[in-house]
N, C-alpha and C positions, 0 to 999 in steps of 0.2 A: 444472532447477528444478521445483518442485512447486507445486501449488495452495496448500500450506501457506505457501510462501515468497511467493507472490503476495498472499495474504491478509495476511500479516505486513507486507509492504512497503506495501500500501494503507492499513493501519492507521497505519503510521508517517507516510505522506504526509498522511493526514487530520489527524494530530496536529500536524505541522509547518505545515499550512495554517492551523489554528486559532491556533497561536502567532504565525505571521506576521501574521494578521489582527489579533490583539490588540495586537501591537507597533505596527502602523500606527496603531491607535487611541490608543496611548500616545505616538506621535511618535518611537518608537525605530526609525528607518528602517534603520540598519545591522543590527540584530538581525532585523528583518523580512526584509531581503534574505537574510541567512544562512539563515533557515528556508525561504524561498522556493527557494533553491538546493537545500537538502537534500530538500524535498518533491518537487522535480523529479527528483532522483536516485532517490528511492524509487518514484515513479510510473513512471519509465523501467524500473526493475528489475521492477516488477510487470507491465509490458507485455511484457517479454521472457519472463517466466514464463508469462503467459497465452498468448502466441503459441505457445510450445512445447507447452503443454497442448492447444491447438487441434489441433496436429499429432498428438499422442500419444494423446489420450483420445477415446473415443466419447462421445456425449451422456450415456448412462447412467453411464459411468465418471466423467465430469465432475461429475454430480450427486452421486454417492456421495462422491467425493474432496472436492468443494466443501463439502458438509455436514460432513464429518469435519474439514476445515481450520478452518472457522468454529467448530465445537464445541471444538476443541483450543485456539483462541485465547481463547475465552470462559472456558475452564477454567483458563487460565494466569494 
């Protein structure tokens, strides 16, 4: 996995966290729970990608790849 994937998964986790939060406020607990589960899966996938990046990339490579991943997500 790449930093692109880590960034994408973190963005998805953030979205699911916001939806779960909003659902709690609306009293829709089933939907809140569903989004809490999917945010956990996305966060776990991001953690796996980041763990691999720590093994594979130097700090300088991580900076370049991280900037590229964030820019690509913003452009999409």
